[in-house]
N, C-alpha and C positions, 0 to 999 in steps of 0.2 A: 366637596362636592358628592352628594351621594346620588346614585343613579340608580333606577329601579332595574336596570339591566343585571346589578349584582344582586339581586334577589329569584331572578330566573335559573332555573336547573342549569348544571354543567353538563350537559348532555352528548356524549360520545359522539363522533359519526361514525358511519358505516363504510366500507370499503367501496360502494358506490355512489356517495357523497364524492360531490367535487368541492374545488378550494371556491370561496367565494369572490365574487369578481367585485368591481372596486365600486359598482353601483350600491350592491348592498351591503358590504361594511364599510362603507362612508356613514351611515347612519348609525352602526356602533361605535365606530370612532368617535362619532360626537356627543355618545354619553361619557366617554370616558375623559379624565383631567388631560386637557389639550396642552398642557405646561410639563406632561411624562412622558404620554403615549404620541407614537407614531408608527405609521405602516411603513415599512419598507421595502421596495421594489415591488408590491402588491405579493410577497409573500408571506414575510412575517410581522409582529407585532414588536417595535423595540421602546422599552421607557427608563426613565432614569429619576429615581427618588433622591431626594436629598436628606439629610440628616444633621442634629447639632455635633454628632459624636460618633465613634465608632461603636459603641456600646448599642445606640439605638439602631444604626445599622444593622448589625449582628443580629439583634433581637426581630427586628422588621423581617427578614431574611430566613430567621429562622420560624416566625408566624407563617410566611407565604409558604415555605415548606412543608409544614404541614396541613394545611390548604391542598398543596398540590398531591402530597398522601391520600388526602380523605377523596379527593375528585378523582384519582388517577390523572392526574392533567399537569405535568411537570415542565416548567419553566426551565432556561440557562441562567444565572447568576453571575455576577461579576461584582464582588465586595472589596471596598476601600474603605479608606478614613471619609465617613460623613456621606457614604454616595453608595447606590445598590443599582448597578443595570443588569436590565433584563431584556431577553430575547422570550417571545414567545411564537407556536405556530403547530399544527397539529400534524405532526410528523404520516399518520399513515395516509393522508392524503398531500403531503410535503405544501401544504398552504394554510391560508386562514379559514377557520372555522368559525361559528358563532360562540362554542365553547373557549376560544381563546379570549375574545371580548368579555366573555360574561367574568373570567379570572380575571381578567384586568381590572374589570369592575369593582372586584373582590378586592384585588389588592389594592386599589384606590382607597378604599372602604378602611382597612387596615392601617393605611397609611394616615390618614386623620387623625388617628389616636396619638401621632408622634409629631401635629403640627402645632 
């Protein structure tokens, strides 16, 4: 599931930005892999990617880590055999920003190589 959202810039927020309200983040959420991602309590994205083995899950985690360093937008990971769980939100505003959804769309794109 390729999303145009993955091609958009991952622009950092400013301290004047507010977290996205549900009416705004719903359109971004619709562009993500809905079998992976969900918004939790209007505060953060939570996703679970499945893999055939530990090595693929680890390699995916590494690739997403490289992306996070490039964009300076770092998710929380939980890696286990055949699965990577991710939590992501913008800490500066303690909530969701468009950049969170851009990063999630890019993770979806990376995961396509493992399907």
